[in-house]
C-alpha positions as CSV (number, residue, x, y, z in Angstrom):
1,M,-12.9,-14.0,19.6
2,N,-10.5,-14.4,16.7
3,E,-12.5,-12.0,14.7
4,V,-12.0,-9.3,17.3
5,I,-8.3,-9.9,17.4
6,Y,-8.0,-9.8,13.6
7,T,-10.0,-6.6,13.5
8,A,-7.9,-5.0,16.3
9,A,-4.7,-6.0,14.6
10,F,-5.9,-4.7,11.3
11,Y,-6.6,-1.3,12.8
12,V,-3.3,-1.2,14.7
13,F,-1.3,-2.0,11.6
14,G,-3.4,0.4,9.6
15,A,-2.6,3.2,12.1
16,A,1.1,2.2,11.9
17,V,1.0,2.5,8.1
18,L,-0.6,6.0,8.4
19,V,2.0,7.1,11.1
20,G,4.8,5.8,8.9
21,A,3.5,7.5,5.8
22,I,2.9,10.8,7.6
23,G,6.3,10.6,9.3
24,T,8.0,9.9,5.9
25,V,6.6,13.1,4.5
26,A,6.9,15.2,7.7
27,A,10.3,14.2,9.1
28,R,13.1,16.8,8.5
29,R,16.1,14.4,8.4
30,L,16.5,12.0,5.5
31,I,17.4,9.0,7.7
32,H,14.3,9.6,9.7
33,N,12.3,9.6,6.5
34,A,13.8,6.3,5.5
35,L,13.0,4.8,8.9
36,F,9.4,6.0,8.8
37,L,9.1,4.4,5.3
38,V,10.3,1.1,6.8
39,L,7.6,1.3,9.4
40,A,4.9,2.0,6.7
41,L,6.1,-0.8,4.4
42,A,6.5,-3.4,7.2
43,S,3.0,-2.6,8.5
44,A,1.6,-3.0,5.1
45,A,3.3,-6.5,5.0
46,A,1.6,-7.3,8.3
47,I,-1.8,-6.3,6.8
48,Y,-1.1,-8.7,3.9
49,V,-0.5,-11.5,6.4
50,L,-3.8,-10.7,8.1
51,L,-5.5,-10.9,4.7
52,S,-4.0,-14.4,4.0
53,A,-1.7,-13.1,1.2
54,D,1.5,-14.7,2.6
55,F,3.4,-14.6,-0.7
56,V,2.7,-10.8,-1.2
57,A,3.7,-10.2,2.4
58,V,7.0,-12.0,2.0
59,V,7.7,-10.1,-1.3
60,Q,6.8,-6.8,0.5
61,I,9.4,-7.5,3.2
62,L,12.1,-8.8,0.9
63,V,11.8,-6.4,-2.0
64,Y,10.5,-3.1,-0.5
65,T,11.3,-3.2,3.1
66,G,14.7,-4.9,2.5
67,A,16.2,-4.1,-0.9
68,I,14.7,-0.7,-1.6
69,M,15.4,0.6,1.8
70,I,19.0,-0.6,1.6
71,L,19.4,1.1,-1.7
72,L,17.9,4.3,-0.4
73,L,20.2,4.3,2.7
74,F,23.3,3.7,0.6
75,A,22.2,6.6,-1.7
76,L,21.8,8.8,1.4
77,M,25.1,7.8,2.9
78,L,27.0,8.3,-0.4
79,T,25.7,11.7,-1.2
80,P,27.5,14.8,0.1
81,Q,26.1,16.2,3.3
82,Q,25.6,19.7,2.0
83,V,23.0,19.4,-0.8
84,E,21.5,22.7,-1.8
85,L,17.7,22.4,-1.8
86,P,15.2,25.2,-1.9
87,A,13.6,25.7,1.5
88,T,10.0,25.7,0.2
89,A,8.2,25.7,-3.1
90,P,6.6,28.9,-4.4
91,A,3.2,29.7,-3.0
92,G,1.5,28.9,-6.3
93,Q,3.0,25.4,-6.4
94,Q,2.0,24.8,-2.7
95,L,-1.6,25.8,-3.5
96,A,-1.8,23.7,-6.6
97,A,-0.3,20.7,-4.7
98,G,-2.8,21.2,-1.9
99,L,-5.7,21.3,-4.3
100,V,-4.6,18.2,-6.1
101,A,-4.1,16.4,-2.8
102,V,-7.6,17.3,-1.6
103,A,-9.2,16.3,-4.9
104,L,-7.3,12.9,-4.9
105,F,-8.4,12.3,-1.3
106,A,-12.0,13.1,-2.2
107,L,-11.8,10.6,-5.1
108,I,-10.4,7.9,-3.0
109,V,-13.0,8.4,-0.2
110,A,-15.8,8.4,-2.8
111,A,-14.4,5.1,-4.3
112,V,-14.2,3.5,-0.9
113,L,-17.7,4.5,0.2
114,T,-19.5,3.8,-3.1
115,G,-17.6,0.7,-4.3
116,P,-19.2,-2.8,-4.1
117,W,-17.0,-4.4,-1.5
118,R,-18.1,-8.0,-1.5
119,Q,-16.7,-10.4,1.1
120,A,-15.6,-13.9,0.3
121,A,-18.1,-16.7,1.3
122,T,-15.4,-18.4,3.3
123,P,-12.1,-16.8,4.5
124,L,-9.0,-18.1,2.9
125,N,-7.1,-19.9,5.6
126,A,-4.7,-21.9,3.3
127,P,-1.3,-20.6,2.1
128,T,-1.3,-19.0,-1.3
129,S,2.3,-19.6,-2.2
130,T,1.9,-23.2,-3.3
131,P,-0.8,-22.6,-5.9
132,L,1.0,-19.4,-7.0
133,G,4.3,-21.3,-7.5
134,T,2.5,-24.1,-9.4
135,A,0.8,-21.6,-11.7
136,L,4.1,-19.7,-12.3
137,L,6.0,-22.9,-13.2
138,T,3.3,-24.6,-15.3
139,T,0.7,-22.3,-16.9
140,Y,2.7,-19.1,-16.8
141,V,6.3,-20.4,-17.3
142,F,6.9,-18.5,-20.5
143,P,6.0,-15.0,-19.1
144,F,8.0,-15.9,-16.0
145,E,11.1,-16.7,-18.0
146,L,10.6,-13.7,-20.2
147,V,10.5,-11.4,-17.2
148,S,13.7,-13.0,-15.8
149,L,15.4,-12.4,-19.2
150,V,14.3,-8.8,-19.2
151,L,15.7,-8.3,-15.7
152,L,19.0,-10.0,-16.8
153,V,19.3,-7.6,-19.7
154,A,18.6,-4.6,-17.4
155,L,21.2,-5.8,-15.0
156,I,23.8,-6.2,-17.8
157,G,22.9,-2.7,-19.1
158,A,23.3,-1.2,-15.6
159,L,26.7,-2.9,-15.2
160,L,27.8,-1.5,-18.6
161,L,26.7,2.0,-17.7
162,A,28.4,1.8,-14.3
163,R,31.6,0.5,-15.9
164,E,31.8,3.3,-18.5
165,G,31.1,6.1,-15.9
């Protein structure tokens, strides 16, 4: 019975990701685009939970659904209301974009259908954040600290650029 519920939930959240992605591209108002993007990102986080990737799901919610969307909404609110954008791209660009999209879709479908998708012998029912945290703070402590130093330097650089402007 649990397998049926998991499968149904996976398809519901997968459909929500598709609706959110299509709505992000198709909506005419920028705020509606942002809200559809929230739907797509939150549904992807729900799929991560179904796949027992709890740490990735929490990061998806905090970083993408939370921080990136707040940044996007602030940018939308702080830009002037009358931004001059061309109505549509030239016909040649639309045709080229359509051909690239069809080719990429065909490649993705071919990879999904021909790839060796092996299932795990036993499903992972234990939380993944404890082993991940242990590995980050023991085996990979130097790269972890190096990344935090790079982010600190980027933050200081952004503050200096914002202060000069």
